[in-house]
C-alpha positions as CSV (number, residue, x, y, z in Angstrom):
1,M,10.7,-13.4,-0.1
2,N,9.9,-10.4,-2.4
3,P,6.9,-8.5,-1.2
4,M,6.7,-6.2,-4.3
5,P,4.3,-8.6,-6.3
6,M,2.0,-8.6,-3.3
7,I,2.3,-4.8,-3.1
8,T,1.5,-4.4,-6.6
9,A,-1.6,-6.6,-6.3
10,E,-2.9,-4.6,-3.4
11,R,-2.5,-1.3,-5.0
12,L,-4.3,-2.6,-8.1
13,R,-7.2,-4.1,-5.9
14,V,-7.6,-0.7,-4.0
15,A,-7.7,1.1,-7.3
16,D,-10.5,-1.0,-8.7
17,F,-12.4,-0.9,-5.5
18,I,-12.4,2.8,-4.9
19,E,-13.2,3.6,-8.5
20,G,-16.6,1.8,-8.2
21,L,-17.7,3.7,-5.2
22,D,-20.3,6.6,-5.1
23,Q,-20.0,9.8,-3.3
24,R,-22.0,8.5,-0.3
25,Q,-19.6,5.6,0.1
26,L,-16.6,7.7,-0.3
27,Q,-17.6,9.9,2.7
28,T,-18.6,7.0,4.9
29,P,-16.4,6.8,8.1
30,S,-13.8,4.2,7.7
31,L,-12.2,2.1,10.6
32,C,-9.3,4.3,10.7
33,M,-9.5,7.2,13.3
34,Q,-11.8,10.1,12.0
35,W,-10.9,9.4,8.3
36,T,-13.4,8.9,5.7
37,V,-13.2,6.1,3.1
38,K,-11.9,8.6,0.4
39,Q,-9.3,10.0,2.8
40,V,-7.9,6.5,3.6
41,A,-7.6,6.0,-0.1
42,A,-5.9,9.3,-0.3
43,H,-3.3,8.3,2.3
44,L,-2.3,5.2,0.3
45,I,-1.1,7.4,-2.5
46,S,0.8,9.8,-0.2
47,P,4.2,8.4,-1.0
48,F,3.6,9.5,-4.7
49,A,1.4,12.6,-4.2
50,I,2.8,14.6,-1.3
51,K,4.8,17.6,-2.5
52,A,8.0,18.7,-0.8
53,G,6.5,21.8,0.7
54,W,3.5,20.1,2.4
55,Y,5.2,17.8,4.9
56,L,6.8,20.4,7.3
57,P,3.6,22.6,7.7
58,A,1.7,19.4,8.4
59,M,4.3,18.3,11.0
60,V,4.1,21.8,12.7
61,K,0.4,21.9,12.7
62,S,0.0,18.4,14.3
63,R,2.8,19.5,16.9
64,F,5.0,16.7,15.3
65,N,2.5,14.0,15.8
66,L,3.1,11.7,12.8
67,H,-0.4,10.1,12.8
68,R,-2.1,13.6,13.0
69,A,0.3,14.9,10.2
70,F,-0.7,11.9,8.1
71,A,-4.5,12.8,8.7
72,I,-3.8,16.5,7.4
73,L,-2.0,15.3,4.4
74,A,-4.8,12.6,3.6
75,A,-7.5,15.4,3.9
76,R,-5.5,17.5,1.4
77,I,-5.0,14.7,-1.2
78,A,-8.5,13.6,-0.8
79,E,-9.6,17.0,-2.5
80,R,-8.6,15.2,-5.7
81,P,-11.3,13.2,-7.6
82,V,-11.4,9.6,-6.7
83,A,-10.5,8.7,-10.4
84,D,-7.2,10.6,-10.0
85,I,-6.4,8.6,-6.8
86,A,-7.1,5.3,-8.6
87,A,-5.0,6.5,-11.4
88,V,-2.1,7.2,-9.2
89,L,-2.3,3.8,-7.6
90,R,-2.3,2.1,-11.0
91,E,0.5,4.2,-12.3
92,N,2.6,3.4,-9.4
93,A,1.5,-0.2,-8.9
94,E,4.9,-1.6,-9.5
95,T,6.9,1.4,-7.9
96,P,9.3,0.3,-5.2
97,Y,8.6,2.4,-2.1
98,R,10.6,1.5,1.1
99,A,8.6,3.3,3.8
100,P,10.8,4.9,6.6
101,R,11.6,2.6,9.4
102,V,9.1,-0.2,8.3
103,G,10.2,-0.9,4.7
104,F,8.4,-2.9,2.2
105,L,6.5,-5.0,4.6
106,G,5.3,-1.9,6.3
107,Q,3.8,-0.7,3.0
108,L,2.3,-4.1,2.3
109,T,0.7,-4.2,5.7
110,D,-0.6,-0.4,5.3
111,L,-2.3,-1.4,2.0
112,Q,-3.9,-4.7,3.5
113,V,-5.1,-2.8,6.7
114,H,-6.3,0.2,5.2
115,G,-8.0,-1.8,2.4
116,Q,-10.2,-3.4,5.1
117,D,-10.6,0.0,7.0
118,M,-12.4,1.0,3.8
119,R,-14.2,-2.3,2.9
120,R,-15.7,-3.3,6.4
121,P,-17.9,-0.2,7.0
122,L,-19.3,-0.7,3.4
123,G,-20.1,-4.3,4.0
124,V,-17.7,-5.3,1.1
125,A,-15.9,-8.7,1.5
126,A,-12.4,-9.0,0.4
127,E,-10.4,-12.2,0.2
128,L,-6.9,-11.3,1.1
129,K,-4.1,-13.5,-0.2
130,P,-2.9,-16.0,2.6
131,E,0.7,-15.2,1.6
132,A,0.3,-11.6,2.0
133,L,-1.7,-11.9,5.1
134,Q,1.1,-14.1,6.7
135,A,3.8,-11.6,5.6
136,S,1.9,-8.9,7.5
137,L,1.5,-10.9,10.6
138,E,5.1,-11.7,10.8
139,F,5.9,-8.0,10.3
140,L,3.2,-7.1,13.1
141,A,4.9,-9.7,15.4
142,G,8.3,-8.2,15.0
143,K,10.1,-5.0,16.4
144,Q,9.7,-2.9,13.4
145,S,6.1,-2.4,13.9
146,N,6.1,-1.8,17.5
147,G,4.9,1.7,18.4
148,L,4.0,2.4,14.8
149,F,1.5,-0.2,13.6
150,V,1.1,-1.9,16.9
151,A,0.7,0.1,20.1
152,K,3.4,-0.5,22.6
153,G,2.4,-3.1,25.2
154,L,-0.6,-4.4,23.1
155,R,1.1,-7.9,22.5
156,D,2.4,-8.3,26.0
157,G,1.5,-11.6,27.6
158,L,-0.6,-12.7,24.7
159,R,-0.3,-15.5,22.2
160,F,-1.9,-14.8,19.0
161,E,-3.0,-17.6,16.6
162,A,-4.3,-17.3,13.0
163,T,-6.6,-20.3,12.8
164,D,-6.9,-20.3,9.0
165,L,-3.2,-20.0,8.4
166,G,-1.6,-22.2,11.1
167,W,0.4,-19.1,12.3
168,S,1.2,-18.0,15.8
169,T,3.2,-15.7,17.7
170,G,4.1,-14.8,21.3
171,S,3.4,-16.5,24.6
172,G,0.8,-16.2,27.2
173,A,-3.1,-16.1,27.3
174,L,-4.5,-17.2,23.8
175,V,-6.0,-14.9,21.2
176,Q,-7.2,-16.8,18.1
177,G,-9.2,-16.3,15.0
178,P,-9.2,-15.6,11.3
179,A,-5.9,-14.1,10.1
180,E,-7.5,-10.8,8.8
181,A,-9.2,-10.3,12.3
182,V,-6.0,-10.9,14.0
183,M,-4.2,-8.4,11.7
184,L,-6.9,-5.8,12.3
185,A,-6.7,-6.3,16.2
186,L,-2.9,-6.0,16.2
187,T,-3.3,-2.7,14.4
188,G,-5.9,-1.6,17.1
189,R,-9.2,-2.0,15.2
190,P,-12.0,-2.8,17.6
191,A,-14.3,-3.9,14.8
192,A,-12.4,-7.3,14.6
193,L,-12.7,-8.1,18.2
194,A,-15.9,-10.1,18.0
195,E,-14.2,-12.6,15.7
196,L,-11.6,-13.4,18.3
197,T,-11.7,-16.1,20.9
198,G,-9.4,-17.5,23.7
199,D,-8.6,-16.7,27.3
200,G,-6.8,-13.6,26.2
201,A,-9.3,-12.0,24.2
202,S,-11.0,-10.0,26.9
203,L,-7.6,-8.5,27.9
204,L,-6.8,-7.7,24.3
205,R,-10.3,-6.0,24.0
206,Q,-9.6,-3.8,27.2
207,R,-6.3,-2.7,25.7
208,I,-7.8,-1.7,22.4
209,V,-10.9,-0.1,23.7
210,R,-8.8,1.9,26.2
211,R,-6.6,3.3,23.5
212,A,-9.5,3.9,21.1
213,A,-11.3,5.9,23.7
């Protein structure tokens, strides 16, 4: 499977989406940590917008916490007009970027998850492509995502099923629901938990809420 066409489609989709937002919408808190919608969009162009001299100071300031460093860099990139952010996404829509450790599937998953981080708080529906969703779910079920996209121990003793894709992974207590909700839950988003059912759903909720506190 070549994920680049799916990555290209998601970059273009995000560019179209953010370009139509007003300032209030851009400053709305996203589902991702303490980031605004605009900062999430800025993070998505970081592979193409971060200058060489920015990265080390951000790592030092964050005490070498990768997620905090990303937040520092996203805030800096977000100083740019949203039209510039959208333009960078379009200009690099077909640019191959193999993210360190997680590769192209990590990039695809980052785009899909962060796309929903922006859309859900704004009440904007997005029909993600089944093929792209399944590719991201396979990635999130694998070792590459562990500790980066998926918190360590989150999947332990649980079986996840995407009811609209016929996809499943793991063994143990069942957690089931729409593929998008499963993807968001695997990446620690409490907002998707209400859409999941099964005898493992309460345990998953406990794990996610505890980590989000």
